[in-house]
C-alpha positions in Angstrom: 0.1 -0.2 0.1 1.2 3.4 -0.8 2.4 6.0 1.6 -0.1 8.8 2.2 2.1 11.1 1.3 2.4 9.3 -2.3 -1.5 9.5 -2.3 -1.1 13.7 -2.4 0.7 13.6 -5.5 0.1 16.6 -7.7 -0.1 14.6 -11.0 -3.0 13.2 -13.0 -3.8 9.8 -12.3 -5.5 9.3 -15.9 -4.0 11.1 -19.1 -5.2 10.5 -22.7 -2.6 8.3 -23.9 0.0 5.3 -22.9 3.8 5.2 -24.2 4.1 4.6 -28.0 0.3 4.9 -28.6 -0.8 7.7 -30.2 -2.3 10.7 -28.3 -5.8 11.4 -27.5 -5.4 14.6 -26.7 -7.6 17.2 -28.4 -4.8 18.9 -30.8 -1.7 16.7 -31.0 1.6 17.9 -32.4 3.0 15.8 -35.5 6.9 15.1 -35.4 7.5 18.2 -37.6 5.7 20.7 -35.6 7.5 19.2 -32.2 10.6 19.8 -34.1 9.6 23.1 -35.3 8.9 24.6 -31.8 12.0 22.6 -30.6 14.1 24.2 -32.9 12.7 27.8 -32.9 12.9 27.7 -28.9 16.5 27.0 -29.8 17.0 29.7 -32.0 15.7 32.8 -30.3 17.7 36.1 -29.3 20.6 33.7 -27.8 22.6 32.5 -30.7 23.4 36.2 -31.9 25.4 36.4 -28.7 27.4 33.4 -29.5 30.2 35.4 -31.4 30.9 37.5 -28.5 31.1 34.3 -26.5 33.5 32.8 -28.6 35.7 35.8 -28.6 36.1 35.5 -24.8 37.6 32.1 -25.2 39.0 31.8 -28.9 37.6 30.0 -32.0 39.3 26.6 -31.0 37.9 26.6 -27.5 34.8 27.9 -28.6 34.0 24.8 -31.2 35.3 22.2 -28.7 33.6 23.4 -25.7 30.4 24.3 -27.4 30.5 20.7 -28.6 30.9 19.3 -25.5 28.5 21.1 -23.6 25.8 20.2 -26.2 26.6 16.9 -25.7 26.3 17.1 -22.0 23.1 19.2 -22.3 21.6 16.0 -24.7 22.4 13.2 -22.7 21.4 14.8 -19.4 18.0 15.3 -21.3 17.8 11.9 -22.5 18.7 10.9 -18.7 15.2 12.9 -17.8 13.1 11.2 -20.1 14.0 7.9 -19.1 13.7 8.6 -15.5 10.3 10.2 -16.2 9.3 6.7 -18.0 10.8 4.9 -15.1 9.0 6.5 -12.5 5.6 6.5 -14.4 6.2 2.5 -14.8 7.0 2.4 -11.0 3.5 4.1 -10.0 1.5 2.7 -12.5 0.6 6.2 -14.3 -1.0 6.9 -17.2 0.2 10.1 -17.6 3.2 11.8 -18.5 4.6 13.7 -15.3 6.5 16.9 -15.9 9.7 18.0 -14.7 8.8 18.9 -11.6 6.7 16.1 -10.8 9.8 13.6 -12.0 11.6 14.9 -9.6 8.8 14.5 -7.1 8.4 10.9 -7.8 11.8 10.0 -7.8 12.3 11.1 -4.1 8.7 9.4 -3.2 10.1 6.4 -4.9 13.3 6.3 -2.7 12.9 5.5 1.3 16.0 7.7 2.1 14.4 10.9 0.6 11.0 11.0 0.0 10.3 13.5 3.1 12.0 15.7 0.7 9.7 15.3 -2.6 7.2 18.2 -2.1 9.9 20.8 -1.2 12.1 19.3 -4.4 9.5 19.5 -6.5 8.9 23.1 -5.9 12.6 24.1 -6.1 12.8 22.8 -9.2 9.8 24.4 -10.6 10.6 27.8 -9.3 14.0 27.3 -11.4 12.2 26.0 -14.6 9.8 29.1 -14.0 12.5 31.3 -13.6 14.6 30.0 -16.6 11.7 30.3 -18.8 10.6 33.9 -17.7 14.2 34.9 -18.1 14.8 33.7 -21.6 11.3 35.8 -22.1 12.8 38.8 -20.9 15.7 38.2 -23.0 13.6 38.6 -25.9 12.2 41.8 -24.6 16.0 43.1 -24.4 16.8 42.0 -27.9 14.0 43.4 -29.5 14.4 46.7 -27.8 18.2 46.8 -29.1 17.5 45.9 -32.5 14.6 48.6 -32.9 17.4 50.8 -31.3 19.7 50.3 -34.4 16.6 50.9 -36.8 15.4 53.9 -35.0 18.7 55.6 -35.5 18.9 54.6 -39.4 15.9 56.9 -39.8 17.5 59.3 -37.8 15.3 59.0 -34.6 17.0 58.4 -31.0 15.4 56.2 -28.5 16.5 54.9 -25.2 16.5 51.5 -25.2 13.7 51.2 -22.5 11.4 52.9 -25.0 11.7 50.6 -27.4 11.0 47.6 -25.2 7.9 49.6 -24.0 7.0 49.8 -28.0 7.1 46.1 -27.9 4.9 45.2 -25.2 1.7 45.0 -26.6 2.5 42.6 -29.7 4.2 40.6 -27.3 1.4 40.5 -25.0 -1.2 39.5 -27.9 0.8 36.5 -28.6 1.2 35.3 -25.1 -2.6 35.2 -25.1 -2.9 32.0 -27.3 -3.2 29.3 -24.6 -2.6 25.8 -26.7 0.2 24.4 -28.4 -1.3 23.3 -31.5 -2.4 26.5 -32.3 1.4 28.2 -31.5 2.6 26.0 -34.2 2.0 28.7 -37.1 3.4 31.5 -35.1 6.5 29.3 -34.3 6.7 28.2 -37.8 6.3 32.2 -38.8 8.7 32.7 -36.2 11.1 30.2 -37.5 11.1 31.6 -41.1 11.8 34.9 -39.9 15.0 33.6 -37.8 16.1 31.6 -40.5 16.1 34.6 -42.7 17.6 36.7 -40.5 20.6 34.3 -39.8 21.0 33.6 -43.5 21.3 37.0 -44.3 23.4 37.6 -41.6 25.8 34.7 -42.1 26.1 36.1 -45.7 27.5 39.3 -44.7 29.7 38.1 -42.5 31.1 36.0 -44.7 32.1 38.5 -46.9 36.2 40.0 -47.2 36.9 38.0 -44.4 40.1 39.1 -42.8 43.1 36.4 -42.0 42.3 33.6 -39.3 45.8 34.4 -38.0 44.3 37.9 -36.4 42.0 35.8 -34.4 42.7 34.1 -31.1 42.8 30.4 -31.4 42.7 29.7 -27.7 41.8 32.1 -24.8 42.2 31.1 -21.0 40.5 33.3 -18.7 38.1 32.7 -15.7 35.9 35.5 -16.5 35.8 34.8 -20.6 35.3 31.0 -19.5 32.6 32.1 -17.4 30.5 33.8 -19.4 31.2 31.5 -22.2 29.6 28.8 -20.3 26.8 30.9 -19.2 25.8 31.9 -22.9 26.2 27.8 -24.1 24.4 26.5 -21.1 21.6 29.1 -21.7 21.4 28.3 -25.5 21.2 24.3 -25.2 19.1 24.2 -22.1 15.9 23.0 -23.8 15.2 20.6 -20.9 12.4 22.3 -19.8 10.6 21.7 -22.7 11.5 18.1 -23.5 8.8 16.7 -21.2 5.5 19.0 -22.5 6.6 18.5 -26.0 7.1 14.9 -25.7 3.8 14.8 -23.8 2.1 16.8 -26.7 3.0 14.6 -29.9 0.8 12.1 -31.9 3.5 9.6 -31.4 5.3 10.6 -28.1 7.8 7.8 -28.8 9.1 9.6 -32.0 10.8 12.3 -29.3 13.3 10.2 -28.3 14.7 8.0 -30.9 17.7 8.1 -32.5 16.6 10.0 -35.3 13.6 11.3 -33.2 12.9 15.0 -32.5 15.7 15.6 -29.7 18.6 14.5 -31.4 17.9 15.8 -34.4 16.8 19.1 -32.9 20.0 19.4 -31.0 22.0 18.6 -34.2 20.2 21.7 -35.7 21.1 23.9 -33.1 24.7 22.8 -32.8 25.6 23.3 -36.2 24.0 26.6 -36.1 25.4 27.7 -32.9 29.0 26.8 -34.1 28.9 28.0 -37.6 27.1 31.6 -36.6 29.7 32.3 -33.8 32.8 31.0 -35.5 32.0 33.3 -38.5 31.1 36.4 -36.7 33.8 36.2 -34.2 36.5 35.7 -37.5 34.5 38.6 -39.0 34.3 41.2 -36.5 36.8 40.1 -33.5 36.7 41.5 -30.5 34.5 44.3 -31.9 31.6 42.0 -32.1 28.6 43.2 -30.3 26.5 41.4 -27.8 24.2 40.8 -30.4 25.6 39.7 -33.7 23.1 41.5 -35.6 23.7 44.8 -34.3 27.2 44.5 -36.1 25.0 44.8 -39.7 25.7 48.1 -41.5 24.1 50.9 -40.0 23.7 53.0 -43.4 21.7 50.5 -45.7 18.2 49.9 -45.7 18.7 46.1 -46.8 20.5 45.3 -43.8 18.1 47.5 -41.5 15.2 45.5 -42.6 16.8 42.4 -41.3 17.0 43.6 -38.0 13.3 44.2 -38.6 12.5 40.7 -39.4 14.8 39.2 -37.0 12.9 41.1 -33.9 9.6 39.9 -35.5 10.9 36.4 -35.4 11.8 36.9 -31.7 8.6 38.2 -30.8 6.6 35.5 -32.4 8.9 33.1 -30.3 8.0 34.4 -27.2 4.8 32.4 -26.7 6.6 29.4 -26.8 9.3 29.9 -24.3 6.2 31.3 -22.1 4.3 28.4 -22.4 6.1 26.3 -19.9 5.6 28.4 -16.6 2.1 29.0 -17.2 1.5 25.4 -17.5 2.8 25.1 -14.1 1.5 28.1 -12.2 -1.8 28.6 -13.4 -3.4 25.1 -12.6 -1.8 26.5 -8.8 -3.8 29.8 -9.4 -7.2 27.6 -10.2 -6.5 25.5 -6.9 -5.9 28.6 -4.9 -8.2 31.0 -6.1 -11.8 29.9 -6.6 -12.8 33.0 -9.0 -10.3 31.3 -11.3 -11.8 27.9 -11.4 -15.3 29.6 -11.8 -13.9 31.7 -15.0 -10.9 29.6 -16.2 -10.4 31.3 -19.8 -10.6 34.8 -18.3 -8.7 33.9 -15.4 -5.8 32.4 -17.3 -5.7 35.4 -19.8 -5.7 37.8 -16.9 -2.6 35.8 -15.4 -0.9 35.3 -18.6 -1.1 39.6 -19.1 0.5 40.0 -15.2 3.6 37.5 -16.0 4.2 39.3 -19.7 4.5 42.5 -17.8 6.6 40.9 -15.2 9.2 40.0 -17.9 8.9 43.3 -19.4 10.0 44.7 -16.1 12.7 42.9 -15.7 13.8 43.5 -18.9 13.6 47.2 -18.2 15.8 46.7 -15.4 18.8 44.7 -17.2 18.5 46.1 -20.4 22.2 44.2 -21.2 21.4 41.5 -23.6 24.9 39.7 -22.9 25.0 39.9 -19.1 21.1 38.7 -18.6 22.1 35.9 -21.0 24.8 34.7 -19.0 23.3 34.9 -15.7 20.3 32.8 -16.4 22.2 30.5 -18.2 24.9 29.9 -15.1 22.4 29.9 -12.3 18.9 28.9 -13.7 19.8 26.8 -16.9 22.5 25.1 -15.1 20.6 23.9 -12.5 17.8 22.5 -14.7 20.1 21.1 -17.3 23.2 19.7 -15.2 22.5 19.5 -11.6 18.7 18.2 -11.3 19.0 15.2 -13.6 21.7 14.1 -12.1 20.2 13.8 -8.6 17.0 12.4 -10.3 18.9 9.5 -12.1 20.7 9.2 -9.0 17.4 8.7 -6.8 15.9 6.4 -10.0 18.9 4.1 -9.6 19.4 3.6 -6.4 15.7 2.9 -5.2 15.1 -0.1 -2.9 18.8 -2.3 -3.0 20.2 -1.2 -6.1 23.3 0.8 -6.6 24.9 2.6 -9.3 27.7 1.7 -11.4 31.1 3.0 -10.5 31.0 4.6 -14.3 27.8 6.6 -13.5 28.9 7.8 -10.1 31.8 9.1 -12.0 30.1 10.4 -14.6 27.7 12.2 -12.5 30.4 13.5 -10.3 32.2 15.1 -13.2 29.0 16.9 -14.5 28.2 18.5 -11.1 31.7 19.6 -10.6 31.0 21.4 -13.8 27.9 22.6 -12.8 29.4 23.9 -9.7 32.0 25.7 -11.6 29.9 27.4 -13.9 27.4 28.4 -11.2 29.8 30.0 -9.1 31.9 31.8 -11.7 29.4 32.3 -14.2 27.0 33.7 -12.1 29.5 36.0 -10.1 30.9 37.4 -13.1 27.4 38.2 -14.6 26.0 39.7 -11.6 29.2 42.1 -11.4 28.4 43.0 -14.9 25.2 44.2 -13.9 26.2 46.0 -10.7 28.9 47.9 -13.0 25.9 49.3 -15.0 24.3 51.0 -12.1 27.7 52.1 -10.7 
């Protein structure tokens, strides 16, 4: 008989489909739609910061470290998917638990740690919410900086914060879309805008390249490595999306397969990130801007139009990042406030409006895109992508009398050390840079 606290887990006991079966969801997503969502989430504003990140460590270091960190993040995403499947089977749950519920169930199934289950679910959800809302704040900052360049081209000078304010209404409207299926057209259009912007930018930075010997192959600086780590983890931290995206698929089994959404998506993202970062650094060296797109010629209409296209792509991508924190927070609101339960749609739209305004205020407070990305990556994304999956795997593999194999212990210790170093150094450097903005 299950313990009393096991009965209180906040997960549905009946959800629409079993593993390997077709989803009975009202609006399930296809393989392509899910891949679009996944890739779009990865090619947001952060990809344009990769060239500056590579300038901090040198292009050889940058390429090697990017491949390594993307592999580690991919591996940990697969770990999370396997652990989520494991706890589902252990409890006989028909549905698919999300990130926080997977953490909670892994703790409940382990006698040594079950008393911490509820609090660790809350902690993991807090980090997930902060990460996703942080991404949303970065989108505001990116749009503001991009529009500033465009306005200056036409002879108008606006403070970045004013332009962030101008972007509030269109972003708010996109955030009112409540169904992931209906977000697919937005994601597709956003992906088209981003790919167009990336392609044109890539073409520009590939012209008249200086000798590669003028660029540093490897730079060893604690500050540079710390900020680079934060930026790359920010780019590859899609772990908050993997369980919800899989749960929304017609064929969930196609998500983790060798040629499934996860592996194909990460390969596409890694190729884009390395190519973009390397070529941007090669072209501009240490003069590269925090967002590479700001290095486009400020006196040519064509290239300024690219800035507008990319800004539109980022704005349309806001809603997919916004989806996860709302999925976690709004059910809590409905349980806590009777009025929200009586008027669910109006209540959700009002709540979404409040959360959009919150991310807008964060962007107003920290309008430096490079520092904001590094801070979110080093602190929140780092914990979600590296620390928590290691803990969840340990809990699942040491349930009852089971023990972890020595190779898994060594691997997990290495990943935890990497995470702690990145957390402390990257977080410190980003916070120091943000403080410097106001002193």
